[in-house]
FIKOLZA-1660 file (N, C-alpha, C; in steps of 0.1 Angstrom, whole numbers, plus 5000, padded with zeros to 4 digits):
% residues 220
   i   px   py   pz ch aa at
   1 3964 5386 6504  A  X  N
   1 3977 5381 6510  A  X CA
   1 3988 5391 6508  A  X  C
   2 3987 5399 6497  A  X  N
   2 3997 5409 6494  A  X CA
   2 3997 5419 6506  A  X  C
   3 3985 5423 6511  A  X  N
   3 3984 5432 6522  A  X CA
   3 3990 5426 6535  A  X  C
   4 3990 5413 6537  A  X  N
   4 3996 5407 6548  A  X CA
   4 4011 5409 6549  A  X  C
   5 4017 5409 6537  A  X  N
   5 4031 5412 6536  A  X CA
   5 4035 5425 6542  A  X  C
   6 4026 5435 6539  A  X  N
   6 4029 5449 6543  A  X CA
   6 4027 5450 6558  A  X  C
   7 4017 5443 6564  A  X  N
   7 4014 5444 6578  A  X CA
   7 4026 5441 6587  A  X  C
   8 4035 5432 6582  A  X  N
   8 4046 5427 6590  A  X CA
   8 4057 5438 6592  A  X  C
   9 4056 5449 6586  A  X  N
   9 4065 5460 6587  A  X CA
   9 4065 5465 6602  A  X  C
  10 4054 5464 6609  A  X  N
  10 4052 5469 6622  A  X CA
  10 4058 5459 6633  A  X  C
  11 4061 5447 6629  A  X  N
  11 4066 5437 6638  A  X CA
  11 4081 5439 6641  A  X  C
  12 4086 5433 6652  A  X  N
  12 4099 5436 6656  A  X CA
  12 4110 5434 6645  A  X  C
  13 4110 5423 6638  A  X  N
  13 4120 5421 6628  A  X CA
  13 4114 5413 6617  A  X  C
  14 4115 5417 6605  A  X  N
  14 4110 5409 6594  A  X CA
  14 4119 5409 6582  A  X  C
  15 4118 5399 6574  A  X  N
  15 4125 5398 6561  A  X CA
  15 4115 5394 6550  A  X  C
  16 4118 5399 6538  A  X  N
  16 4110 5396 6527  A  X CA
  16 4118 5395 6514  A  X  C
  17 4113 5389 6504  A  X  N
  17 4119 5388 6491  A  X CA
  17 4116 5400 6483  A  X  C
  18 4124 5403 6473  A  X  N
  18 4121 5414 6464  A  X CA
  18 4108 5411 6457  A  X  C
  19 4099 5421 6454  A  X  N
  19 4087 5419 6447  A  X CA
  19 4088 5416 6433  A  X  C
  20 4093 5404 6429  A  X  N
  20 4095 5400 6416  A  X CA
  20 4085 5388 6414  A  X  C
  21 4076 5389 6404  A  X  N
  21 4066 5379 6403  A  X CA
  21 4072 5366 6399  A  X  C
  22 4084 5365 6394  A  X  N
  22 4091 5353 6390  A  X CA
  22 4097 5346 6402  A  X  C
  23 4097 5352 6414  A  X  N
  23 4104 5346 6425  A  X CA
  23 4093 5344 6436  A  X  C
  24 4095 5335 6446  A  X  N
  24 4086 5333 6457  A  X CA
  24 4086 5345 6466  A  X  C
  25 4074 5350 6469  A  X  N
  25 4073 5362 6478  A  X CA
  25 4069 5357 6492  A  X  C
  26 4078 5359 6501  A  X  N
  26 4076 5354 6515  A  X CA
  26 4081 5365 6524  A  X  C
  27 4074 5367 6535  A  X  N
  27 4078 5376 6546  A  X CA
  27 4079 5368 6559  A  X  C
  28 4089 5371 6567  A  X  N
  28 4090 5363 6580  A  X CA
  28 4093 5373 6591  A  X  C
  29 4087 5370 6603  A  X  N
  29 4089 5379 6615  A  X CA
  29 4095 5370 6626  A  X  C
  30 4105 5375 6632  A  X  N
  30 4112 5369 6643  A  X CA
  30 4114 5380 6654  A  X  C
  31 4117 5375 6666  A  X  N
  31 4119 5385 6677  A  X CA
  31 4132 5392 6676  A  X  C
  32 4143 5386 6670  A  X  N
  32 4155 5393 6667  A  X CA
  32 4160 5390 6653  A  X  C
  33 4165 5400 6646  A  X  N
  33 4169 5399 6633  A  X CA
  33 4181 5389 6632  A  X  C
  34 4180 5379 6624  A  X  N
  34 4191 5371 6620  A  X CA
  34 4195 5361 6631  A  X  C
  35 4188 5360 6643  A  X  N
  35 4192 5352 6654  A  X CA
  35 4180 5343 6658  A  X  C
  36 4183 5331 6661  A  X  N
  36 4174 5322 6669  A  X CA
  36 4182 5317 6681  A  X  C
  37 4174 5312 6691  A  X  N
  37 4181 5308 6703  A  X CA
  37 4180 5293 6705  A  X  C
  38 4191 5287 6709  A  X  N
  38 4192 5272 6711  A  X CA
  38 4184 5266 6722  A  X  C
  39 4177 5255 6719  A  X  N
  39 4170 5248 6729  A  X CA
  39 4157 5253 6734  A  X  C
  40 4152 5264 6728  A  X  N
  40 4139 5270 6732  A  X CA
  40 4130 5272 6720  A  X  C
  41 4117 5274 6722  A  X  N
  41 4108 5276 6712  A  X CA
  41 4109 5291 6707  A  X  C
  42 4113 5293 6695  A  X  N
  42 4114 5307 6689  A  X CA
  42 4102 5310 6681  A  X  C
  43 4094 5319 6685  A  X  N
  43 4082 5323 6677  A  X CA
  43 4086 5329 6663  A  X  C
  44 4080 5323 6653  A  X  N
  44 4083 5328 6639  A  X CA
  44 4070 5329 6632  A  X  C
  45 4067 5340 6625  A  X  N
  45 4055 5342 6617  A  X CA
  45 4059 5343 6603  A  X  C
  46 4053 5335 6594  A  X  N
  46 4056 5334 6580  A  X CA
  46 4043 5336 6572  A  X  C
  47 4044 5345 6562  A  X  N
  47 4033 5347 6552  A  X CA
  47 4039 5346 6538  A  X  C
  48 4031 5341 6529  A  X  N
  48 4036 5339 6515  A  X CA
  48 4025 5343 6505  A  X  C
  49 4029 5346 6493  A  X  N
  49 4019 5349 6483  A  X CA
  49 4013 5336 6478  A  X  C
  50 4002 5332 6484  A  X  N
  50 3995 5320 6481  A  X CA
  50 3981 5321 6487  A  X  C
  51 3972 5312 6482  A  X  N
  51 3958 5314 6486  A  X CA
  51 3955 5310 6500  A  X  C
  52 3963 5302 6506  A  X  N
  52 3961 5297 6520  A  X CA
  52 3973 5301 6529  A  X  C
  53 3971 5300 6542  A  X  N
  53 3982 5303 6551  A  X CA
  53 3993 5292 6550  A  X  C
  54 4005 5296 6553  A  X  N
  54 4017 5287 6553  A  X CA
  54 4015 5276 6563  A  X  C
  55 4018 5264 6559  A  X  N
  55 4017 5253 6568  A  X CA
  55 4030 5246 6571  A  X  C
  56 4031 5238 6582  A  X  N
  56 4044 5233 6586  A  X CA
  56 4050 5224 6576  A  X  C
  57 4042 5217 6567  A  X  N
  57 4048 5208 6557  A  X CA
  57 4055 5216 6546  A  X  C
  58 4054 5229 6546  A  X  N
  58 4061 5237 6536  A  X CA
  58 4074 5242 6541  A  X  C
  59 4078 5239 6554  A  X  N
  59 4089 5245 6560  A  X CA
  59 4100 5234 6564  A  X  C
  60 4112 5237 6562  A  X  N
  60 4123 5229 6568  A  X CA
  60 4133 5238 6574  A  X  C
  61 4140 5234 6584  A  X  N
  61 4150 5242 6591  A  X CA
  61 4163 5233 6594  A  X  C
  62 4172 5234 6585  A  X  N
  62 4185 5227 6586  A  X CA
  62 4195 5234 6594  A  X  C
  63 4203 5227 6602  A  X  N
  63 4213 5233 6610  A  X CA
  63 4227 5228 6606  A  X  C
  64 4236 5238 6603  A  X  N
  64 4250 5235 6601  A  X CA
  64 4258 5238 6614  A  X  C
  65 4264 5228 6620  A  X  N
  65 4271 5230 6633  A  X CA
  65 4285 5234 6631  A  X  C
  66 4290 5235 6618  A  X  N
  66 4303 5239 6615  A  X CA
  66 4314 5228 6617  A  X  C
  67 4312 5220 6627  A  X  N
  67 4323 5210 6630  A  X CA
  67 4318 5196 6627  A  X  C
  68 4307 5194 6620  A  X  N
  68 4302 5181 6617  A  X CA
  68 4296 5181 6603  A  X  C
  69 4297 5169 6596  A  X  N
  69 4291 5168 6583  A  X CA
  69 4276 5163 6584  A  X  C
  70 4272 5160 6596  A  X  N
  70 4259 5155 6598  A  X CA
  70 4249 5167 6597  A  X  C
  71 4237 5164 6591  A  X  N
  71 4227 5174 6589  A  X CA
  71 4217 5173 6601  A  X  C
  72 4215 5184 6608  A  X  N
  72 4205 5184 6619  A  X CA
  72 4193 5192 6615  A  X  C
  73 4182 5189 6620  A  X  N
  73 4169 5196 6617  A  X CA
  73 4163 5201 6630  A  X  C
  74 4159 5214 6630  A  X  N
  74 4152 5220 6641  A  X CA
  74 4138 5215 6642  A  X  C
  75 4133 5214 6654  A  X  N
  75 4119 5210 6656  A  X CA
  75 4110 5221 6652  A  X  C
  76 4099 5219 6645  A  X  N
  76 4090 5229 6640  A  X CA
  76 4075 5225 6645  A  X  C
  77 4069 5234 6652  A  X  N
  77 4055 5232 6656  A  X CA
  77 4047 5244 6651  A  X  C
  78 4034 5241 6649  A  X  N
  78 4025 5253 6646  A  X CA
  78 4018 5250 6632  A  X  C
  79 4010 5260 6629  A  X  N
  79 4002 5260 6617  A  X CA
  79 3997 5274 6613  A  X  C
  80 3992 5275 6601  A  X  N
  80 3986 5288 6596  A  X CA
  80 3995 5300 6598  A  X  C
  81 4008 5298 6595  A  X  N
  81 4017 5309 6595  A  X CA
  81 4023 5312 6608  A  X  C
  82 4019 5306 6619  A  X  N
  82 4024 5309 6632  A  X CA
  82 4032 5296 6637  A  X  C
  83 4045 5297 6639  A  X  N
  83 4053 5285 6642  A  X CA
  83 4062 5288 6654  A  X  C
  84 4066 5276 6660  A  X  N
  84 4077 5276 6670  A  X CA
  84 4088 5268 6665  A  X  C
  85 4100 5274 6664  A  X  N
  85 4111 5266 6659  A  X CA
  85 4122 5265 6670  A  X  C
  86 4125 5252 6672  A  X  N
  86 4134 5249 6684  A  X CA
  86 4146 5242 6679  A  X  C
  87 4157 5249 6677  A  X  N
  87 4170 5243 6672  A  X CA
  87 4178 5237 6685  A  X  C
  88 4181 5225 6685  A  X  N
  88 4188 5219 6696  A  X CA
  88 4203 5221 6695  A  X  C
  89 4208 5224 6683  A  X  N
  89 4223 5227 6682  A  X CA
  89 4225 5241 6678  A  X  C
  90 4237 5247 6682  A  X  N
  90 4240 5260 6678  A  X CA
  90 4248 5259 6664  A  X  C
  91 4248 5270 6657  A  X  N
  91 4255 5270 6644  A  X CA
  91 4247 5279 6635  A  X  C
  92 4246 5275 6622  A  X  N
  92 4238 5283 6613  A  X CA
  92 4226 5275 6608  A  X  C
  93 4214 5281 6609  A  X  N
  93 4202 5275 6605  A  X CA
  93 4197 5281 6592  A  X  C
  94 4193 5272 6583  A  X  N
  94 4188 5276 6570  A  X CA
  94 4173 5272 6569  A  X  C
  95 4165 5283 6569  A  X  N
  95 4150 5281 6569  A  X CA
  95 4146 5281 6554  A  X  C
  96 4139 5271 6550  A  X  N
  96 4134 5270 6536  A  X CA
  96 4118 5270 6537  A  X  C
  97 4112 5278 6528  A  X  N
  97 4098 5278 6527  A  X CA
  97 4094 5275 6512  A  X  C
  98 4087 5263 6511  A  X  N
  98 4083 5259 6497  A  X CA
  98 4070 5265 6494  A  X  C
  99 4069 5272 6482  A  X  N
  99 4057 5278 6477  A  X CA
  99 4055 5274 6463  A  X  C
 100 4043 5278 6457  A  X  N
 100 4040 5274 6444  A  X CA
 100 4050 5281 6434  A  X  C
 101 4057 5291 6438  A  X  N
 101 4066 5298 6429  A  X CA
 101 4080 5294 6431  A  X  C
 102 4083 5285 6441  A  X  N
 102 4096 5280 6443  A  X CA
 102 4100 5280 6458  A  X  C
 103 4112 5279 6461  A  X  N
 103 4117 5278 6475  A  X CA
 103 4124 5291 6479  A  X  C
 104 4119 5296 6491  A  X  N
 104 4125 5309 6497  A  X CA
 104 4134 5304 6508  A  X  C
 105 4146 5311 6509  A  X  N
 105 4156 5307 6518  A  X CA
 105 4160 5319 6527  A  X  C
 106 4161 5316 6540  A  X  N
 106 4166 5326 6549  A  X CA
 106 4175 5320 6559  A  X  C
 107 4187 5326 6562  A  X  N
 107 4197 5320 6571  A  X CA
 107 4197 5328 6585  A  X  C
 108 4198 5320 6596  A  X  N
 108 4199 5325 6609  A  X CA
 108 4211 5320 6616  A  X  C
 109 4216 5327 6625  A  X  N
 109 4226 5322 6635  A  X CA
 109 4219 5317 6647  A  X  C
 110 4222 5305 6652  A  X  N
 110 4217 5299 6664  A  X CA
 110 4227 5301 6675  A  X  C
 111 4223 5307 6686  A  X  N
 111 4232 5309 6697  A  X CA
 111 4225 5306 6710  A  X  C
 112 4233 5302 6720  A  X  N
 112 4227 5298 6733  A  X CA
 112 4222 5311 6741  A  X  C
 113 4212 5309 6749  A  X  N
 113 4208 5320 6758  A  X CA
 113 4218 5322 6769  A  X  C
 114 4222 5335 6771  A  X  N
 114 4232 5338 6782  A  X CA
 114 4226 5349 6791  A  X  C
 115 4230 5348 6803  A  X  N
 115 4225 5358 6813  A  X CA
 115 4236 5367 6818  A  X  C
 116 4232 5379 6822  A  X  N
 116 4242 5388 6828  A  X CA
 116 4240 5388 6844  A  X  C
 117 4250 5385 6851  A  X  N
 117 4249 5384 6866  A  X CA
 117 4249 5398 6872  A  X  C
 118 4240 5399 6882  A  X  N
 118 4239 5412 6889  A  X CA
 118 4238 5410 6904  A  X  C
 119 4242 5420 6912  A  X  N
 119 4240 5421 6926  A  X CA
 119 4234 5435 6929  A  X  C
 120 4222 5435 6934  A  X  N
 120 4215 5447 6937  A  X CA
 120 4213 5456 6924  A  X  C
 121 4211 5449 6913  A  X  N
 121 4209 5456 6900  A  X CA
 121 4222 5461 6894  A  X  C
 122 4234 5458 6900  A  X  N
 122 4247 5463 6895  A  X CA
 122 4255 5451 6890  A  X  C
 123 4261 5453 6878  A  X  N
 123 4270 5444 6872  A  X CA
 123 4284 5448 6875  A  X  C
 124 4287 5460 6874  A  X  N
 124 4300 5466 6878  A  X CA
 124 4298 5481 6882  A  X  C
 125 4303 5484 6894  A  X  N
 125 4302 5498 6898  A  X CA
 125 4301 5499 6913  A  X  C
 126 4295 5510 6918  A  X  N
 126 4295 5513 6932  A  X CA
 126 4281 5509 6938  A  X  C
 127 4281 5504 6951  A  X  N
 127 4269 5501 6958  A  X CA
 127 4271 5505 6973  A  X  C
 128 4260 5511 6978  A  X  N
 128 4261 5515 6992  A  X CA
 128 4262 5503 7001  A  X  C
 129 4268 5505 7013  A  X  N
 129 4271 5494 7022  A  X CA
 129 4258 5487 7027  A  X  C
 130 4248 5495 7029  A  X  N
 130 4235 5490 7034  A  X CA
 130 4228 5481 7023  A  X  C
 131 4228 5487 7011  A  X  N
 131 4222 5479 6999  A  X CA
 131 4230 5466 6997  A  X  C
 132 4243 5467 6998  A  X  N
 132 4251 5455 6995  A  X CA
 132 4248 5444 7005  A  X  C
 133 4248 5447 7018  A  X  N
 133 4246 5437 7029  A  X CA
 133 4232 5432 7028  A  X  C
 134 4222 5439 7022  A  X  N
 134 4208 5434 7021  A  X CA
 134 4206 5424 7010  A  X  C
 135 4216 5423 7001  A  X  N
 135 4215 5413 6990  A  X CA
 135 4215 5399 6994  A  X  C
 136 4207 5391 6987  A  X  N
 136 4206 5376 6990  A  X CA
 136 4216 5368 6982  A  X  C
 137 4221 5374 6971  A  X  N
 137 4231 5366 6963  A  X CA
 137 4232 5372 6949  A  X  C
 138 4238 5364 6940  A  X  N
 138 4240 5368 6926  A  X CA
 138 4228 5364 6918  A  X  C
 139 4222 5373 6911  A  X  N
 139 4210 5371 6903  A  X CA
 139 4213 5371 6888  A  X  C
 140 4210 5361 6880  A  X  N
 140 4212 5361 6866  A  X CA
 140 4200 5368 6859  A  X  C
 141 4203 5378 6851  A  X  N
 141 4193 5386 6844  A  X CA
 141 4194 5384 6829  A  X  C
 142 4183 5381 6823  A  X  N
 142 4182 5379 6808  A  X CA
 142 4180 5393 6802  A  X  C
 143 4189 5397 6793  A  X  N
 143 4188 5410 6787  A  X CA
 143 4186 5408 6772  A  X  C
 144 4182 5396 6768  A  X  N
 144 4179 5393 6754  A  X CA
 144 4166 5386 6752  A  X  C
 145 4163 5383 6741  A  X  N
 145 4154 5372 6737  A  X CA
 145 4139 5375 6738  A  X  C
 146 4135 5381 6749  A  X  N
 146 4121 5383 6751  A  X CA
 146 4114 5371 6756  A  X  C
 147 4121 5361 6760  A  X  N
 147 4115 5349 6765  A  X CA
 147 4112 5350 6780  A  X  C
 148 4101 5343 6784  A  X  N
 148 4098 5342 6798  A  X CA
 148 4106 5330 6803  A  X  C
 149 4118 5332 6806  A  X  N
 149 4127 5321 6809  A  X CA
 149 4135 5324 6822  A  X  C
 150 4140 5314 6829  A  X  N
 150 4148 5316 6841  A  X CA
 150 4161 5309 6840  A  X  C
 151 4172 5316 6843  A  X  N
 151 4185 5310 6844  A  X CA
 151 4189 5308 6858  A  X  C
 152 4198 5299 6861  A  X  N
 152 4203 5296 6874  A  X CA
 152 4218 5297 6876  A  X  C
 153 4222 5303 6887  A  X  N
 153 4237 5304 6890  A  X CA
 153 4241 5291 6896  A  X  C
 154 4252 5285 6891  A  X  N
 154 4257 5272 6895  A  X CA
 154 4267 5274 6907  A  X  C
 155 4277 5283 6904  A  X  N
 155 4287 5286 6915  A  X CA
 155 4295 5298 6911  A  X  C
 156 4302 5303 6920  A  X  N
 156 4311 5315 6917  A  X CA
 156 4322 5316 6928  A  X  C
 157 4332 5323 6925  A  X  N
 157 4343 5327 6935  A  X CA
 157 4342 5341 6939  A  X  C
 158 4345 5344 6952  A  X  N
 158 4345 5358 6957  A  X CA
 158 4359 5362 6962  A  X  C
 159 4363 5373 6958  A  X  N
 159 4376 5379 6963  A  X CA
 159 4372 5393 6970  A  X  C
 160 4375 5394 6982  A  X  N
 160 4373 5406 6989  A  X CA
 160 4386 5413 6992  A  X  C
 161 4387 5426 6988  A  X  N
 161 4399 5433 6990  A  X CA
 161 4395 5445 6999  A  X  C
 162 4399 5444 7012  A  X  N
 162 4396 5455 7021  A  X CA
 162 4403 5468 7018  A  X  C
 163 4398 5479 7023  A  X  N
 163 4405 5492 7021  A  X CA
 163 4419 5493 7026  A  X  C
 164 4423 5484 7035  A  X  N
 164 4437 5484 7040  A  X CA
 164 4445 5473 7033  A  X  C
 165 4439 5467 7022  A  X  N
 165 4447 5458 7014  A  X CA
 165 4447 5443 7018  A  X  C
 166 4439 5439 7027  A  X  N
 166 4437 5425 7031  A  X CA
 166 4428 5418 7021  A  X  C
 167 4433 5406 7017  A  X  N
 167 4426 5399 7006  A  X CA
 167 4420 5386 7013  A  X  C
 168 4407 5384 7010  A  X  N
 168 4400 5372 7014  A  X CA
 168 4394 5365 7002  A  X  C
 169 4394 5352 7002  A  X  N
 169 4388 5344 6991  A  X CA
 169 4378 5334 6996  A  X  C
 170 4368 5332 6988  A  X  N
 170 4358 5321 6992  A  X CA
 170 4351 5317 6979  A  X  C
 171 4344 5306 6980  A  X  N
 171 4336 5300 6969  A  X CA
 171 4322 5297 6974  A  X  C
 172 4312 5300 6965  A  X  N
 172 4298 5298 6968  A  X CA
 172 4292 5289 6958  A  X  C
 173 4284 5280 6963  A  X  N
 173 4276 5271 6954  A  X CA
 173 4262 5276 6953  A  X  C
 174 4257 5277 6941  A  X  N
 174 4244 5283 6939  A  X CA
 174 4244 5298 6939  A  X  C
 175 4233 5304 6935  A  X  N
 175 4233 5319 6934  A  X CA
 175 4232 5326 6948  A  X  C
 176 4224 5320 6957  A  X  N
 176 4222 5326 6970  A  X CA
 176 4235 5325 6979  A  X  C
 177 4238 5336 6986  A  X  N
 177 4249 5335 6996  A  X CA
 177 4246 5324 7006  A  X  C
 178 4255 5315 7007  A  X  N
 178 4253 5304 7017  A  X CA
 178 4259 5309 7031  A  X  C
 179 4257 5300 7041  A  X  N
 179 4260 5304 7055  A  X CA
 179 4275 5307 7057  A  X  C
 180 4283 5300 7049  A  X  N
 180 4298 5302 7050  A  X CA
 180 4302 5315 7044  A  X  C
 181 4295 5320 7034  A  X  N
 181 4298 5333 7027  A  X CA
 181 4292 5345 7034  A  X  C
 182 4281 5343 7040  A  X  N
 182 4274 5354 7046  A  X CA
 182 4282 5363 7055  A  X  C
 183 4291 5358 7064  A  X  N
 183 4299 5367 7072  A  X CA
 183 4309 5375 7064  A  X  C
 184 4313 5370 7052  A  X  N
 184 4322 5378 7044  A  X CA
 184 4315 5390 7038  A  X  C
 185 4302 5388 7034  A  X  N
 185 4294 5399 7029  A  X CA
 185 4290 5409 7040  A  X  C
 186 4287 5404 7051  A  X  N
 186 4283 5413 7062  A  X CA
 186 4294 5421 7068  A  X  C
 187 4307 5417 7065  A  X  N
 187 4318 5424 7070  A  X CA
 187 4322 5436 7061  A  X  C
 188 4315 5439 7051  A  X  N
 188 4318 5449 7041  A  X CA
 188 4318 5463 7048  A  X  C
 189 4328 5471 7044  A  X  N
 189 4330 5485 7049  A  X CA
 189 4333 5494 7037  A  X  C
 190 4329 5507 7038  A  X  N
 190 4332 5516 7027  A  X CA
 190 4347 5515 7023  A  X  C
 191 4349 5515 7010  A  X  N
 191 4363 5514 7005  A  X CA
 191 4367 5500 7001  A  X  C
 192 4359 5490 7006  A  X  N
 192 4362 5476 7002  A  X CA
 192 4358 5473 6988  A  X  C
 193 4364 5464 6982  A  X  N
 193 4361 5459 6968  A  X CA
 193 4358 5444 6968  A  X  C
 194 4347 5441 6962  A  X  N
 194 4343 5427 6961  A  X CA
 194 4343 5423 6946  A  X  C
 195 4350 5412 6944  A  X  N
 195 4351 5407 6930  A  X CA
 195 4345 5394 6929  A  X  C
 196 4334 5392 6921  A  X  N
 196 4328 5379 6919  A  X CA
 196 4332 5374 6906  A  X  C
 197 4339 5363 6905  A  X  N
 197 4344 5358 6893  A  X CA
 197 4342 5343 6891  A  X  C
 198 4345 5338 6879  A  X  N
 198 4342 5324 6875  A  X CA
 198 4328 5321 6878  A  X  C
 199 4319 5329 6874  A  X  N
 199 4305 5327 6877  A  X CA
 199 4299 5318 6866  A  X  C
 200 4295 5306 6870  A  X  N
 200 4289 5296 6861  A  X CA
 200 4274 5297 6862  A  X  C
 201 4268 5297 6850  A  X  N
 201 4253 5299 6849  A  X CA
 201 4247 5289 6839  A  X  C
 202 4235 5284 6842  A  X  N
 202 4228 5275 6833  A  X CA
 202 4215 5281 6829  A  X  C
 203 4212 5282 6816  A  X  N
 203 4200 5288 6811  A  X CA
 203 4192 5278 6803  A  X  C
 204 4179 5280 6801  A  X  N
 204 4172 5271 6793  A  X CA
 204 4178 5268 6779  A  X  C
 205 4178 5256 6775  A  X  N
 205 4184 5252 6762  A  X CA
 205 4199 5250 6762  A  X  C
 206 4206 5254 6773  A  X  N
 206 4220 5252 6774  A  X CA
 206 4224 5237 6775  A  X  C
 207 4234 5233 6768  A  X  N
 207 4238 5219 6769  A  X CA
 207 4246 5218 6782  A  X  C
 208 4254 5228 6786  A  X  N
 208 4262 5228 6798  A  X CA
 208 4262 5242 6803  A  X  C
 209 4266 5244 6816  A  X  N
 209 4267 5257 6822  A  X CA
 209 4278 5265 6814  A  X  C
 210 4276 5279 6814  A  X  N
 210 4286 5287 6808  A  X CA
 210 4291 5298 6818  A  X  C
 211 4303 5303 6815  A  X  N
 211 4309 5313 6824  A  X CA
 211 4304 5327 6819  A  X  C
 212 4299 5334 6829  A  X  N
 212 4294 5348 6825  A  X CA
 212 4305 5358 6828  A  X  C
 213 4301 5371 6826  A  X  N
 213 4310 5382 6829  A  X CA
 213 4312 5383 6845  A  X  C
 214 4323 5388 6849  A  X  N
 214 4326 5390 6863  A  X CA
 214 4317 5402 6869  A  X  C
 215 4317 5403 6882  A  X  N
 215 4311 5415 6889  A  X CA
 215 4321 5421 6898  A  X  C
 216 4323 5434 6897  A  X  N
 216 4332 5441 6906  A  X CA
 216 4324 5452 6913  A  X  C
 217 4323 5451 6926  A  X  N
 217 4315 5461 6934  A  X CA
 217 4324 5469 6943  A  X  C
 218 4323 5482 6942  A  X  N
 218 4331 5491 6951  A  X CA
 218 4321 5496 6962  A  X  C
 219 4324 5493 6974  A  X  N
 219 4315 5496 6985  A  X CA
 219 4316 5510 6989  A  X  C
 220 4305 5517 6990  A  X  N
 220 4305 5531 6994  A  X CA
 220 4300 5533 7009  A  X  C
% end
């Protein structure tokens, strides 16, 4: 089992206790150091200095939501050192592993999954007129987590500033350009600026939709 602790060095992120025989020796592997994501199954690998693999009855995951005295517990599934931890609340999660040598503690921040909106692969910058008109809408892109998950755009506002200073405004429901917005997109000319703002997005595990960063496109 001592060798198993060393193997985890090659995994994305791991934590371990100091090698003191008086303290519980535990190593943990997660996809991101110090972070777990709200409302989804976070893969966690745990090994300990004991004769058998770590089991779910050795683990607890308490969540401090900062604004409540109530204690919440994350859902834990799995066995033999391979677990899925699903915290339903954001805040600080305290993971405890009980071993024959005592209790090992590791703290994580729990945060919601958030997406970055893009048009034609661009979040902010220049886009050719042909490429811009060919786009179907605003696409939410996950740049974190390593999860096979999908986010959805709920709505957003569009401001078009033409090269001669004329301003047009519109609102779109959903990520795809609807029929009322399409003419505004197709009217793009070099020198125009399109500003997509108040973009609301919903990702797995989110309690409610969240506002993402804006998109500013300079048409070439």
